[in-house]
N, C-alpha and C positions, 0 to 999 in steps of 0.2 A: 141294334144290330142289322138290320134292313136298310138302314142309313148307311151303314161302312160298308154293306157289300153294292149297293147302287152306287158309294162312288171310287169303291177298286173297279167295276166295268167302267168307269166314266174315263180312270185314271187312263185304263185298257184300251178302249176305242182313242184317246185323245194320243195315245203313240203311236196306235196303229195308224191311225190316220195319220201321221206326222212323219211316218217313215215310209207310207203309201205315197203321200204326196210327193218324198225325195225324186230327183230324177235319175236313174240312173247313169247317166250318159257323165251328171256333174258331179256323180263323186269318183266314177273314171278320172276323171279328168286332177278331182282336188287329190286324190293319190300319185297321178300320173307326177302333180307338182312336186310333189313331198319327195315323190322321186330323183327331179329335178336339183331338188334343193339339198338333201343329201349328198352327191353328186358335186357339188358346189356350183348348179351352174343356176344362179338367182335370176339374170333377166329371163332365162324361160319359164321358170317358175312364177316368178313376180307378171306375167302377159295373163299364163292362163290363170290365176287368181284376180287377176284384175278383173279379169271377163267377166269369173264367177261371181266376187262381188257385185258388178255394175247390173246383173241379172237379180241379185237379191242382195243387197242393203241390209236387211232386219238381222242375215245370219251373221251369228258370232264365230261360228269357226273361221267365218272367210277371214273377217273384218282382222280376229287374234291372225291368223296365218299372214296377211297384207303387211301389217303392224310388226310383224320378225323379219319377216323378208327384207323392208323397205331398212331395217334399222340393221340385218345381218349385213345388206348390202350399201351400207353408209349413205344409204339413199335417205338424210337425217328431212329432208325440206319435205320429199313426199308425205314422212312421216307423220309429219307436223300437217299439213294439210289434209290428210285422212283423221289423224285425230281433232284436231278443230269443227269438222264434219259432223265428228262424232258426238261430242260436247254440243256442237244446235240440237240432236236428235233428242240424245239424253243429257241433258243437263244438270241433273240431281246423281249422276253417279263418279264418285271419287276416283275410282279404276281407272276414268278416262282420264283427268286429273295429273293423275301418277307417272301414267302413260307419259303423259306430254310434255310434265316435266326431266322426265328420265330423259326424256331424247333431248333436251336443250341440255341437259344435263352433260349427256353423253359427247354432245358440240363445245362441250367449253363453257358452254352459258350460266355459268350455277348462280347469278342473280336472276337471270331469269325461268330458270328452273323452278328456285324456292318462291317466286311471285305465281306461278301456276298451281305448284303444292297449297300455296297460300288459300286459294280462293275456294275448295271445299270444305276449310278447315274456318273461313268467315261468314259463310253462310249462316242467317240467321235460324233456321231451321237445321242446321246441323244436326246431324249425328254422333254422340262419342267413339262411335268406329270409325269414325271419317280418318279421326288421328292416328289410331294404330294401324289403317290403309296405308296411309300417307305417308308413315313410317316405314313402313317395310319397304316403300318404293324407295325411300331414301337411304334405307340401309343395303337393298341389291345394288345400290351405286355406290355403296362405302362412305356413302354423307352422315358419317357417326354423329357425330355433333348435334346436326342439323335433327336425324330422326329421337336424338335425346331431348334435345329443346321440343319438336310436336308430342312426344310422351309427355313428358311433365305437365308440357298442358290440357293432355289429354286427361290425363290422370285428379288433375284441379279442376275440371269441369266434371269427369264423369260421377255419375252415382255409388260405381261398383269400380274403384279403382284398383283392387287387387289385379287384373290382367294387366294394368298397364306396370304396376310395381315390379308384378314379376320380369315382363320387356325392359324396363327397367335397367333390372338386377343382372337380364343375360347382359345385355350391351355395356353395362359400367364391367362385366368383366371382361369380356369381348375384348374392348377396349384398355385392357391391367389396368382400371379405375378402381383397383380392389375396395377402397374409402366406402367410396360408392355406391358399388354394390353391396356393400354388409350392410350400408344405411338405412337402404333400398327396402333390402331383405328383416331387417330388424325391427323396424316402422311396421314392417307388413305384419310380424312375429305379435308384436305390441298389442295393433288390433284384432288379431284375432289368434289365438296361442292356440286354437288348435288346426294351425296351419304347420305345426312346428315340424313334421318329418319333412313337410315339403319342403319348408323353409333350410332343416337342413340338412338337406340331399341336394339341394342349389349349392349352398356357400362349400361344403365338402367338393361341391364339382371344380371348384377354380383354389380350392387351396393349399395345392400340393404346388403352385404353378411360383417360378419364380418372385419374389417380392410380394407374398399378397399373402403370406400369413400372421405378418405381425401389424401391418392394418387392420387386418380383419381382428385381431385379439382388441385393438386399442377402442373399435366399435363394438365388439358385444360387448369389451368390460362396465362399457361406460350404461350397460341397460340392465346389470344384474338386479338391481333392487325393481326393477320393472313385474318380474312373473318369476316364478321359480323356474319353468322353460330355459331362460338366459341363463341360469346356472347349470343347465345341465350343459346346453351349448359350449357355455365357456369352456366347461370342464372338456368336453371331446378335444376342446383348440389347445388347451394346457396340455394333452397326452400328446397332440399333434407337434408341439413345439415342446417334447421331452418332458415337460418339469410336471413328471409324474408325482408329487407329493401335492404339490397344490390342488391336481385334480382330487387328490383323495380326499381334499378338507371343502373341496366346493359337493364330491359325490354325498360327501357327509349329508352336508346341507337338503341335498338330492333326495336321498333315499328316507328320511325326513318327512320332508313336504309330503313325497308321495306315499307314506305310509308301506314301502314295502318288504318291514323287516330284515335289512339286511342285504336284499337281494343283489339291489345297483348296486352297492359295494362287492358282493362276491364274484358279480360278473367282471368287473373293475381288476377285483384280484385271480382272477381268472388269465382274464388277459396279461396283468402281469407277468404273470408265469409263464407264459406262452411266450412273453418275452425275453424271460429268464434273468427278469428282476424280480431276483426271490427273496431279498429283504424285505421291499417295500411288499408284497404279498402276503410274506409270512405277517406281517406289520399288521394286514387290513384285516386277512383270516381270525388273528388275534383279535381285533377288535370289537369285528361280529362276534366272535363269545363269548366276548365281555359284557360286551355292550345289550346282546340280543337273548340273552338265555332262555327266554321264552317263543323264540320264533320258531318258524314251521323248517325256516332254512337252517337253522342250526348244525343239523345232518350235514348239509352240503358245505358249511362252513367250517365243520371239523374235518371232513374230508380232505377239503380244499388244502386246509395247514397242513394235513398228514402227508399231501400231495408235496407241497411245495418243502416240506423237509425231507423226505425224498429225492427230490430234483435236486438239493443241495449236494446229498449224500452222494447221487450218481454222478454231478460234477467232477466230483473224485473220482469215481472209478471211472470216468470217459478219461478224466487225466491220463490213468495208465493202462486205458484200452482203446488207443486214436484210433480213427478211423480213416483213415488214408489207404490202410493194406486190403484189399478184396478180400484176403482172408487170416485171420490171427487165432490165436492161442487167446485166452481169456487172464487176466490176474485179476486175484479175486481178492471181496473185502473180509473182515473177519466181523463176524455174527454182534461182534460190540460195536462196528460202525454202523451198522444198523439197526441195532437191538431199540434206539427210540422209537423210531419209523414206525417195527412192526410193532412195536408196545401201543404206538400209538393207535393203528390201523385193530388193531384188538379192539380198544377202546369200542371204535366206531361197531365194530362186528358187533358186541356184546350190550353194544347202549340202542344200537336200531337192529336188532335180530331179524333177521328172513326179510326187510327191506333191499331196496336192487341197491342202493349205499353201503350195506356192508356187504353185500356182495363184490359189488367189485372194489369195497377194502379187501376182502376174500385174497384177490384173483391177483390184484395191485400187489398182498404178500409174496402170493406163490412166486409171482415174476423175480422181488427181489432175492426171494430163501434160492432161486434156481440159478440168476443170470448173475445177479452179483454175489453172494454168499456159497455155492456149489451146492445146499443142500438140497439134493434134488429129493429125498421122502417125504423130508417134511414138504418138499414143492407139491410132491404128490397126490400127500393128503390133504393138503388146501385143495386142490384142484376137482379130488374127489369128490369131496364136500360139497363141492357147489355141483358137478353133475349129476352127484345121487339126489340132491336135495331140490336142487330148481332148474329144473327142465325148462322152463319156460322161460329164464332170464336171459336177458340177451348177453349175457356173458356165460353159459350154457355152451355154445359153439367154441367160443372164443377160449374158455378151456378147455376143452377136447380137443383144440389146436395146442393148446401150449404142452399137452400130455402127450398130443404127437409128436411134439418135436425133442420132449424129455425122453421119449422111449425111441427114438428113432437116432437121439446123440448117444443111448447109452445100448445100441445097440439088438434094441427087444423090438425087432422088424414086424413082426405081426402085430406086435401092440399098436403100432404107430398107424400102421395101414389101418386096422379097426376105428381110431380114433382120427382120421384124415377122413373117411370115408362117411362115419355117424354124422361131423360140422359139414361135410359136402350137402349130407342130405336135409341138414336141418331147418325147419321152418319158418328157424328164427333169427338161421345166421346171415352179414350184413356179408354184402356184394365183394365185401376188399377181403372179410376174412376168410368166403367161398374161394375165393381167387387163390388166396396163401394154401388152403386146405387141395384144391385141386394142382398144383403144382409140386406138392410134396407129395401125393399121392403116386404121381404122373412117376418121381424119378424114383419112387420103388419099387414101383409095377415096373418100370423100364432094365433095372437090375436084375428085377429078376427075368430078363427077357419079355415079359408081358408088350411085347410094344405095342398092341392093339389095342389094350387096354389101357395104355401108357395116353396114348395119342388121344383117347376119347373123356380121358379126366380133362387134359389140356386143351378142349374142347369148351370146357365149361367155363373155361376161366375168361373175365369179361373184357374184351379190347378197349383197354385208352390209352392210348402211345403215349399220353402222359405222366405213366404212371410205371416204374420202375421194373415191378412185378412184370407186369403185364412183357414189357419188354422181354424178361428174362425169360416170359412164357414164351412167348413166341421165335426164341433163340432156341431153346432145346427142344424145341415142334423139329425148327427147321433140322435139328442135328436129327432126331430119329426118323424123319419121312426121308434125307439125303444117305443117311448112313445104315437103314435096315437089309439092303443086300450084303452088304457084312456084319453081319448080326453077334456072330462072336467078338469081332473087338468091339462092337456098339456095347454089349455087357459090360465086356471091364470096361469100356469108359465110363457105364454108369454105375458099375459099382466104386470107382475112382471117385463119381459124386457123391457119390453116400460115403464115403471115409470121407471127404471133406468137410463133408458135412458136421461127421465125428468128429471133425476136428485131428483127425490120423494123418497126417502130414504126411508124414515119410510113406505111407504104405500107399498112397495116394500120389504123391510122386512119382513110384515106382511104377506102377501101372500106368500113368501120363507118358510117362518117359519111353518103357514100351513099346506103345501105339505111333511114336511120334517116330521111334527108330522103326516102326514096322512097313517095306515101302507097299505093300497090300490096303494098311490101313490111310488111303490117301486121305481119304472125304474128313479124316477126323483129323489129320495134323495140324492143321492150323491150329484148331482149339488145344487140340494137346498139348502142343508147345506152351501157347499161354499159358495153360492152367500148371504145368511142370515148373514155368518159370515162379508162377504166385505161389506153388508150394515152398518154392526157396528162399521167397520172401517171408511168410507165413512164420516157416521156420528162423529165420534173419540171417539169411545165409546171401548177404546182401553182394559179396563179390559174383558170385554164380548166378545171381536172378539176373546182373544186370549185365553179365557175359549173356546167356539167355535172352533175354527181352533185345538185347542190341543182334544176336542172330533175325530177330521175328523182323526188327524193324528196317534191318537190310533185306530182305523178301519183300519190302514195299506192297503192290500191289497186289503182290501173288499169295499176303498173305491179309484177308480181313480185318488182323487184331494188332496189325502193325502201328496204328494210330495207339490204337491201346497200349501197347507194349512200351510207344516213347514216352507218353503221361505216364506210364507207372514209374520211368524210366527216372524221371523230371522228380517224382515225388520220392523216391527212397536217396535221390540227392537234398532233398529239402528236409523233410523229414530223418531218413536214417542217418547218412552220411552228415547230416547239415553240411554240405557245401554250397550257401548259396548261386555263386558264379555259373557250377554247372546244373544246377538245375533252373537256373534261367537261360541259359547256353541250351537246354532241351526242349523247354516252353516253347522257347522261339525258334526250334527245329521242328517242333510240331505245327507251328502258325504255318509254316513255310513251306515245308513236305506235304501237306494234311489239309487244305484249305475247306477241306467240306466235314474235316472231322464234327464229331460234337462235342469234343474237347475243350471246342477253341475257345468262348468266352471265359470257362475258367481259365486257361492257360494265360490269356491278356491278362485279366485279376490277377491270379498271382505273379507276373511278370514285376508290375506296376506296386502291389505290396512285399516283394522282395528286394526289390529298388529303392522304398522308401528306408526298409531297413539296414540295409548297408549303406545308406545313407547318414543313418544316425548312429552306425557304428556296432547294429546290433549282429552278434552272431547265433543268439538261438532262436529256437521257432516259436 
């Protein structure tokens, strides 16, 4: 301990002496030279630094600054002279050779540059690190092939070639030599399987570049017999290549080799589920259930299988309820359509009673019963089971929110408020769920004229501008704060918003229209005109919706929703009326009239998509 203290005192003393010896005038001169350099006055900067360097040739700051100034001002001969003198002083420092070679390279004398770079690499007492240092100077000059040659020599001479292999892999991928990059990384993984995660990250950093996937697959496929890690890597490459069935075969081998009890396969099946490859996901979940009956993961597999069956049915439900409208009435499926799913969830609930998996199964059953089958009482029963029996579950606040949604949509406002407030204050609630509860609660409070409490509830919504719900909260907060002085019309508007939540579009439309025609409610005119058109759209009154949306578009900058009105006009023509020509025309108007609209990217994509459909002679959506 005493030795450490003495060493620390020595270092502090040495640093103090070093700074104490520094001439304040020299420091000021150095800063003055840097100021001249920034102004582009290299001559004056060089004059100052040359004088400082003559006074202290050992100072590395003066030396490096002078070299850089010579290079910046194209005084290559002076730079060469300075570097040669520096080499005489420090012949073992490879950086001096690296800089000197770089100067020759900038002069166009590539042969001389390589000769200079070769000097520290040919010394009998050379350090293997010299190869990496010189290679970096070659890379700076974009002499990539020279750098590759140097790094290969260094790798062959080094006792630890790992860093050279990583450098080479990076350089090969940078120069689009993807096959060589893959070989470099595979050889590295072959010698050290513990580097799998790093190697995978390196390969996947370039795999999506043009012409990279095929040669990489070719290389990795040749290493499959070396180690199971190569099969895992190859499986992930097959996923990138959309060869999902082949990836399944590989994951089966990996799962067995790693004794994961089906977990690797379950993870892959869940990925496919998110990618909407329902059939293969179903096949994999069934494989796990049949081949790992005693596995700890079997519950997850059964839940995953049921989710997959649910997704297949929900796809049919979504086809009946397209999401292109802002608001719409639901077309429900019969219980017969969902019976198989609900029975599967019931099996999970019974087999794994009180587990988090069983609670999730109960929660998802409730969602199907309410949103897909319109069986309100049965959904409430399932959600109350979660709330009453599992207050510590992560699905407890989710169940509260869904109960709030059900009560709100069925007109039981006080019960809805109670559930949203409980979810908002739950210590188990996730951020996204709290945001939903806070926004829904604020809508109810505002419809009752309790604007202060509504605004306070909105303040609990986390600001994440990439989140649609956050943007809805910001929009609603803006409406509340700007229209508070017209409280009677603001209450009407908020009540209409509740009617909209309840899918009572006719009642909502009447209120929106009343406010839009009221000259005293000018603050709410823009949003109410849009909402009125959206209600006509929800009721499938396309001609009236187009008329109202057209009037909003004509207002241009006077109505902040004019771009959205034109966007919805295009959607009506595309999906409602199915007139692709008029849809394309509306999307094009959106691009020209509103160049800063948030809908531009989608408009461009839809134009291209519709044009391709028209070329193919297709007239259906």
